[in-house]
VOGU-3710 file (C-alpha; in Angstrom, 3 decimals, decimal comma):
1> mflsvfdifk> 130,693/129,672/68,795  128,927/127,647/71,480  128,729/129,511/74,773  128,690/127,256/77,801  126,753/128,078/80,938  130,210/128,444/82,505  131,216/131,033/79,908  128,211/133,105/80,945  128,593/132,392/84,680  132,306/132,774/85,474
11> igigpsssht> 133,567/132,726/89,062  135,870/135,692/89,605  136,379/138,953/91,460  134,993/142,491/91,414  134,510/145,171/90,490  134,290/144,555/86,719  134,324/141,568/84,400  135,517/143,621/81,408  137,818/146,001/83,293  139,133/143,743/86,077
21> mgpmtaavaf> 138,730/140,066/85,189  139,394/140,562/81,467  142,668/142,496/81,829  143,896/140,069/84,488  143,126/137,157/82,160  144,888/138,955/79,293  148,025/139,413/81,399  148,030/135,715/82,286  147,654/134,850/78,587  150,560/137,181/77,748
31> lrtlrqmgeq> 152,795/135,353/80,239  151,748/132,014/78,741  152,771/133,239/75,283  156,110/134,473/76,621  156,833/131,101/78,197  155,994/129,342/74,944  158,268/131,700/73,043  161,002/131,027/75,590  160,752/127,358/74,736  161,334/128,418/71,124
41> qlelneidqi> 164,610/130,159/71,993  163,356/133,663/72,737  166,057/135,178/74,939  163,903/135,854/77,995  166,936/136,903/80,014  167,226/139,937/77,698  163,931/141,372/78,996  164,472/144,560/80,962  160,869/145,494/81,729  157,204/144,928/80,934
51> evtlygslaf> 154,957/147,771/79,814  151,149/147,878/79,748  149,116/150,511/77,874  145,368/150,838/78,448  143,152/152,466/75,811  139,589/153,699/75,497  137,221/152,727/78,281  139,982/150,748/80,014  141,879/154,035/80,371  138,976/156,354/81,209
61> tgkghatdra> 137,475/154,166/83,945  140,483/151,971/84,645  141,335/153,490/88,015  137,778/153,154/89,288  137,546/149,581/87,998  140,998/148,629/89,406  142,227/147,749/85,921  145,836/148,620/86,702  145,746/146,453/89,834  144,184/143,590/87,869
71> vilglmgfep> 146,833/143,674/85,133  149,627/143,718/87,698  148,143/140,738/89,542  147,808/138,914/86,232  151,480/139,552/85,487  152,248/138,014/88,869  150,376/134,881/87,800  147,097/135,409/89,677  143,861/134,390/87,944  140,316/135,622/88,705
81> hnldlshaek> 138,713/132,253/89,442  141,085/131,277/92,264  142,518/134,585/93,485  143,723/134,576/97,086  143,056/138,205/98,026  145,248/138,290/101,145  148,240/136,819/99,292  147,626/139,162/96,363  147,655/142,223/98,628  150,982/141,150/100,134
91> cladlnvlkr> 152,505/140,733/96,670  151,271/144,184/95,642  152,769/145,717/98,791  156,120/144,036/98,053  156,016/145,303/94,452  155,545/148,897/95,583  158,809/148,614/97,493  160,931/146,417/95,201  159,644/147,638/91,791  160,274/144,167/90,391
101> itppglpeia> 158,131/141,145/89,591  158,937/137,494/88,966  156,205/136,109/86,702  155,740/132,317/86,871  158,243/130,593/84,604  160,071/133,817/83,740  163,107/135,652/85,131  162,769/138,622/87,482  161,752/141,748/85,554  161,751/145,444/86,436
111> fdpdvnvifd> 158,228/146,783/86,857  157,189/150,079/88,416  153,374/150,363/88,539  153,559/154,160/88,385  155,688/154,067/85,225  154,948/150,823/83,412  151,128/150,987/83,457  150,141/153,731/81,024  146,628/155,190/80,720  146,205/156,464/77,156
121> ygppldlhsn> 143,297/158,930/77,162  143,387/159,469/73,413  141,153/157,719/70,861  140,462/154,034/71,520  142,041/151,333/69,383  140,197/150,680/66,140  138,687/147,271/66,862  137,116/147,792/70,301  136,822/150,382/73,044  138,397/148,030/75,637
131> gmklcvvgar> 141,888/147,651/74,196  145,248/147,075/75,878  148,806/146,422/74,745  151,410/144,464/76,670  155,039/144,419/75,632  158,396/143,219/76,905  161,270/145,614/76,332  164,975/144,882/76,079  167,953/147,192/76,296  167,437/148,672/72,838
141> avifeetyys> 164,044/147,580/71,511  160,673/145,961/72,050  161,210/142,197/72,134  157,574/141,173/71,856  154,156/142,800/72,135  150,541/141,692/71,928  147,245/143,568/71,754  144,245/142,258/73,679  140,602/143,285/73,786  138,356/142,739/76,786
151> igggfvmtea> 135,020/142,276/75,048  132,701/141,957/78,063  131,798/139,322/80,637  135,451/138,428/81,231  135,959/137,319/77,601  139,333/138,284/76,098  140,625/138,085/72,519  143,927/138,962/70,894  143,838/141,355/67,972  144,238/138,472/65,523
161> elvaseregd> 141,416/136,523/67,174  139,060/139,505/67,125  139,791/140,224/63,458  139,182/136,557/62,617  135,940/136,464/64,593  134,613/139,526/62,762  135,635/138,064/59,410  133,954/134,735/60,195  130,888/136,215/61,893  128,566/135,055/59,131
171> idlhreqeiv> 129,569/131,376/59,396  126,474/129,209/59,737  126,174/128,517/63,457  124,313/125,243/62,968  127,094/123,765/60,848  129,792/124,961/63,238  128,126/123,467/66,307  126,972/120,211/64,711  130,561/119,477/63,752  131,631/119,518/67,394
181> gypypfgsaa> 128,671/117,436/68,497  126,186/119,704/70,281  122,760/118,129/69,858  120,786/121,409/69,958  122,884/124,102/68,222  120,421/126,994/68,287  121,806/130,367/67,268  118,640/132,395/67,704  115,549/132,383/69,882  113,451/131,297/66,895
191> emlemgkaag> 115,693/128,283/66,341  115,622/127,541/70,063  111,818/127,406/70,028  111,741/125,307/66,843  114,212/122,761/68,231  112,391/122,566/71,536  109,091/121,908/69,769  110,585/119,260/67,473  112,362/117,452/70,311  109,633/117,901/72,912
201> ltiaemkran> 112,185/119,386/75,310  112,375/122,504/77,458  115,065/125,116/76,918  116,810/123,949/80,099  116,734/120,323/78,909  118,289/121,275/75,570  120,944/123,389/77,284  121,694/120,536/79,700  122,087/118,115/76,788  124,516/120,486/75,049
211> eaavlgeesl> 126,578/120,912/78,226  126,541/117,206/79,109  127,829/116,345/75,641  131,074/118,052/76,621  131,258/117,822/80,408  129,215/114,746/81,295  126,245/114,799/83,665  128,200/114,426/86,903  130,637/117,249/86,180  127,839/119,486/84,920
221> trrlddvwqv> 125,757/119,001/88,064  128,749/119,653/90,311  129,764/122,805/88,483  126,221/124,182/88,460  126,143/123,660/92,213  129,492/125,475/92,549  128,111/128,476/90,664  125,022/128,738/92,860  127,051/128,248/96,048  129,384/131,125/95,111
231> mnaciergle> 126,405/133,316/94,185  124,607/132,579/97,439  127,756/133,014/99,527  128,224/136,425/97,919  124,679/137,393/98,932  125,337/136,244/102,499  128,590/138,205/102,778  126,883/141,303/101,430  124,059/140,969/103,953  126,529/140,760/106,836
241> kdgelpgglq> 128,846/143,693/106,110  128,619/147,360/107,004  130,883/150,263/106,197  131,952/152,440/103,312  132,794/151,141/99,865  136,281/151,934/98,500  136,917/154,502/95,798  136,268/157,909/97,329  132,537/158,391/96,697  131,821/157,642/100,359
251> vkrraraihq> 128,986/155,319/99,345  127,857/153,286/102,334  126,773/149,671/102,237  123,022/149,464/102,805  122,098/145,825/102,253  122,715/144,688/105,831  120,544/147,398/107,419  117,708/146,876/104,922  117,891/143,115/105,462  117,658/143,479/109,227
261> rllsstgsnt> 114,598/145,724/108,893  112,946/143,228/106,561  113,613/140,378/108,995  112,246/142,330/111,950  109,006/143,161/110,133  108,375/139,674/108,726  104,921/138,471/109,682  103,807/141,812/111,077  100,652/143,571/109,950  102,701/146,647/109,010
271> qqphvandwl> 104,368/144,957/106,026  103,328/146,406/102,684  102,381/144,039/99,807  105,278/145,328/97,706  107,779/143,921/100,232  108,730/141,317/97,612  110,465/144,121/95,712  112,459/144,972/98,826  113,699/141,389/99,147  114,730/141,306/95,502
281> svyamavnee> 116,535/144,629/95,853  118,387/143,694/99,017  119,660/140,422/97,561  120,890/142,192/94,414  122,420/145,087/96,345  124,265/142,662/98,641  125,981/141,113/95,617  126,861/144,406/93,973  128,186/145,925/97,182  130,498/142,916/97,414
291> naaggrvvts> 131,446/143,394/93,780  132,196/147,075/94,320  134,491/146,089/97,191  136,434/143,671/94,958  134,909/140,536/96,449  134,288/137,114/94,921  131,350/137,157/92,517  129,961/135,331/89,488  129,614/137,144/86,160  125,893/137,080/85,421
301> ptngaagvvp> 126,630/137,796/82,601  128,989/140,577/83,801  130,200/141,857/87,149  128,348/145,132/86,785  125,131/143,112/86,442  126,171/140,325/88,820  123,336/140,853/91,297  120,274/140,307/89,116  120,319/136,541/88,483  121,474/135,600/92,033
311> aviryyvdhc> 118,777/137,849/93,514  116,060/136,204/91,440  117,319/132,714/92,301  117,417/133,571/96,015  113,920/135,046/95,712  112,769/131,814/94,056  114,347/129,656/96,773  113,153/131,688/99,773  109,838/133,124/98,632  108,289/131,160/95,760
321> vgatrdgvdt> 105,771/128,367/96,360  107,053/124,959/95,261  110,711/125,950/94,857  113,104/123,009/94,435  116,855/122,506/94,115  116,341/121,293/90,542  114,565/124,584/89,916  117,816/126,435/90,642  119,586/124,467/87,910  116,676/125,161/85,571
331> illtaaavgg> 117,111/128,898/86,166  120,864/128,754/85,568  120,605/126,670/82,395  117,745/128,690/80,907  119,365/131,997/81,817  122,634/130,877/80,225  120,828/129,902/77,029  119,303/133,378/76,756  122,562/135,082/77,748  124,416/133,147/75,068
341> likhnasisg> 121,959/134,287/72,416  122,328/137,916/73,472  126,114/137,748/73,486  126,273/135,950/70,136  123,809/138,244/68,361  124,426/141,569/70,125  126,547/142,238/73,229  126,766/141,908/76,996  129,367/144,693/77,232  128,642/148,123/78,684
351> aecgcqaevg> 131,550/149,509/76,668  129,912/148,282/73,471  126,202/148,877/74,049  125,725/150,610/77,396  123,993/149,176/80,452  121,152/147,769/78,364  123,720/145,094/77,446  124,601/144,400/81,074  121,637/144,826/83,432  119,217/144,512/80,506
361> sasamaaagl> 120,731/141,188/79,486  120,859/139,999/83,102  117,196/140,882/83,607  116,200/138,994/80,448  118,212/135,976/81,588  116,695/136,026/85,073  113,159/136,488/83,735  113,545/133,510/81,420  115,045/131,382/84,183  112,339/132,162/86,736
371> caalggsneq> 109,581/131,620/84,175  111,078/128,203/83,399  111,407/127,217/87,071  107,763/128,183/87,676  106,592/125,885/84,906  106,440/128,212/81,917  106,407/126,839/78,388  109,292/127,592/76,027  107,143/130,242/74,368  106,359/131,878/77,714
381> ienaaeiale> 110,062/131,789/78,631  111,033/133,528/75,382  108,287/136,085/76,030  109,566/136,733/79,583  113,093/137,385/78,291  111,778/139,737/75,617  109,661/141,739/78,080  112,593/142,230/80,448  115,066/143,216/77,739  112,598/145,478/75,924
391> hhlgmtcdpv> 112,181/147,659/78,982  115,915/148,215/79,425  116,527/149,371/75,839  118,545/152,576/75,593  119,983/152,376/79,114  123,378/154,066/79,270  126,463/152,975/81,188  127,635/156,050/83,094  129,322/154,974/86,358  130,170/157,927/88,575
401> kglvqvpcie> 133,956/158,298/88,952  134,366/155,062/87,001  133,260/153,071/90,047  130,742/150,236/89,837  128,630/151,850/92,572  126,375/154,697/91,402  124,019/153,899/89,712  125,100/150,272/89,339  124,200/148,849/92,763  120,575/150,020/92,823
411> rnglgaikav> 120,219/149,339/89,098  120,724/145,632/89,774  117,867/145,697/92,277  115,551/147,260/89,714  116,728/144,771/87,093  115,747/141,910/89,398  112,324/143,464/90,044  111,727/143,847/86,293  112,793/140,232/85,761  110,199/138,892/88,197
421> saaslalhgd> 107,513/141,167/86,765  108,375/140,031/83,229  108,229/136,358/84,216  104,865/136,885/85,917  103,395/138,728/82,927  104,574/135,993/80,574  103,077/133,273/82,780  99,712/135,050/82,624  99,804/134,741/78,827  99,997/131,804/76,440
431> gshfmpldnc> 103,405/132,660/75,003  102,147/134,511/71,950  103,285/138,138/71,725  103,991/140,877/69,212  107,802/141,449/69,451  110,035/138,347/69,163  113,093/138,145/71,419  115,393/138,008/68,374  114,091/141,379/67,160  114,521/142,874/70,609
441> ietmrqtgad> 118,120/141,641/70,762  118,808/143,153/67,341  117,243/146,429/68,472  119,575/146,459/71,462  122,559/145,923/69,162  121,499/148,749/66,853  120,798/151,073/69,787  124,246/150,371/71,190  125,875/151,077/67,844  124,070/154,427/67,675
451> mrekyketsl> 124,846/155,366/71,297  127,505/158,044/71,767  130,761/156,835/73,311  130,375/159,071/76,364  127,417/156,916/77,434  129,286/153,611/77,066  131,373/153,034/80,214  133,723/155,972/79,762  132,262/158,084/82,605  132,307/161,064/80,242
461> gglavnlpec> 128,547/161,637/80,189  125,256/161,100/81,978  125,229/160,685/85,752  129,030/160,541/85,759  129,270/164,273/84,969  126,172/165,481/86,818  127,413/165,318/90,388  126,339/167,112/93,567  128,075/170,469/93,865  128,498/170,351/97,616
//
């Protein structure tokens, strides 16, 4: 399947693309199916209640990722991309009193969050570790149920869709994309480089041509600008706020204080040469503190890794010589091309492959994008992505208490630093290197498959179980 830049960069809310945005989107899809069935004479007035069951990682870290809250909001008709947080909070407060919801286009239905959202801590469903079932129940029986899987980055599939996608996974990607008219249907980094060489185009130019074939140039430019504006606004909010993050870990926001110290020391002779790393870290931490607080973010390619690409873009804009507005689009388009390859050939999901699939993928995307914006060749860009991903291989996803805070916030800062270092190393070379990006992506997939479940976003191993004793 062709992955648009706007599949990789989705505007939504924190704290998790797979555990918050995905379940909310699944609930909205469930309502849509119910309305369609109602048009086909399903007796919707026979529905007594709705039940939601969360399995696997969605159960183990669901509370920390606000999965229950997300599903409930989805059943109320809220969607991640346009969620009005103040209105949503009022609706949740009303639900806690009334124990009833009125989904859009459906009759009022009994729903008690403490009863009708079930966390199943047994084995995960067979097809994926992020599974959930939604069903509507009548007086004597289940009227209708559907199983959904949140497969990372806010992507959601029904059970039938996931089975079909696995069955058709070996379909030739070129043939599939050429049919629908994408001019540069690369399915691997090797193909991407070959097409770029044959056409005399950069990766960003090929990605732009693919997007414009569907959206048109004007819409594409406007939507790219929207993505960057939301990213940058998230950085700004994070740099302005103090206080403690929700969830019970008593983790304090640090981005604002670090930012103020950096501003006060700018231009002084006390500033160390590695201050660039501090700027990268503070931009990334600002985003992920906002994400942890449930704020508006852009999946990049996930919420847990949402700070890396915005931090590198902000670093490019504020600190790099010769930065331009077109350079921002180049970063976004190139990063999305790399992110699409990783998702298609491996994973961007922490529940599937650990944090190597989240921050590792984000770092590879950001490295490629920055290398492109600074004038790198396609071969140098591919090398930059490979360097960044290679040095995240094996990274586990072990959020303490299921919250996207420790180690996630700082990890985004380090992912941004690695991205810039990878881009710089690649630019010092000629693009030739030993390990191709495709092989690195495959290694990440294999490593994720071999990784024990307790290290894949279940909070059952790693840092999540090695906590301070005081």
